[in-house]
C-alpha positions in Angstrom: 38.4 -86.0 0.8 40.8 -87.7 -1.4 44.0 -89.3 0.1 47.3 -87.7 -0.7 49.5 -90.1 -2.6 51.9 -92.1 -0.4 49.9 -91.6 2.8 47.6 -94.1 4.5 45.4 -91.3 5.9 44.8 -87.6 5.6 45.5 -87.3 9.3 49.0 -88.7 8.9 49.6 -86.2 6.0 48.7 -83.3 8.3 51.0 -84.7 11.1 54.0 -85.0 8.7 53.3 -81.5 7.2 53.0 -79.9 10.6 56.2 -81.5 11.8 58.1 -80.4 8.7 56.6 -76.8 9.1 58.0 -76.7 12.6 61.4 -77.7 11.3 61.2 -74.9 8.8 60.1 -72.4 11.4 63.1 -73.5 13.5 65.5 -72.6 10.7 65.7 -75.7 8.5 66.3 -74.8 4.9 63.6 -75.6 2.3 64.5 -78.5 0.0 62.4 -77.3 -2.9 62.1 -74.0 -4.8 58.8 -72.3 -4.0 57.4 -68.9 -4.2 55.6 -69.3 -0.8 57.0 -67.9 2.4 54.7 -69.7 4.7 56.2 -72.8 6.4 53.0 -74.8 6.1 52.8 -74.2 2.4 56.5 -74.9 1.9 56.1 -78.2 3.8 53.1 -79.2 1.6 55.2 -78.4 -1.5 58.1 -80.5 -0.2 55.8 -83.4 0.5 54.2 -83.2 -3.0 57.7 -83.2 -4.6 58.6 -86.3 -2.7 61.4 -84.7 -0.7 60.0 -85.4 2.8 60.5 -89.0 4.0 58.5 -90.4 6.9 57.9 -93.8 8.5 55.5 -95.2 11.1 57.3 -95.9 14.3 57.3 -99.4 15.8 54.7 -99.2 18.6 55.2 -102.8 19.9 56.5 -103.2 23.4 60.1 -104.4 23.9 58.8 -107.7 25.1 56.8 -108.2 21.9 59.8 -107.2 19.8 62.0 -109.7 21.7 59.5 -112.5 21.3 59.3 -111.9 17.6 63.1 -111.9 17.3 63.3 -115.1 19.3 60.7 -116.8 17.1 62.7 -115.8 14.0 65.9 -117.1 15.5 64.4 -120.4 16.5 62.5 -121.0 13.3 59.3 -122.9 12.9 58.4 -125.4 15.6 
């Protein structure tokens, strides 16, 4: 299956669409005009239109983040 533009995997696309569909089911207004009434389809239309922003969360531990910040502050050895 072909990757959706802007996504590193089809799995991530499904996760983003599902989360947006849940927001729509909870009462969030759609950000695109669409003829569909199904939250999943509306979410997909919003993603295709580039209206849904997403980012990969930082999964490093606080210790790793602090170590990296310290390395940046001290500069090269």
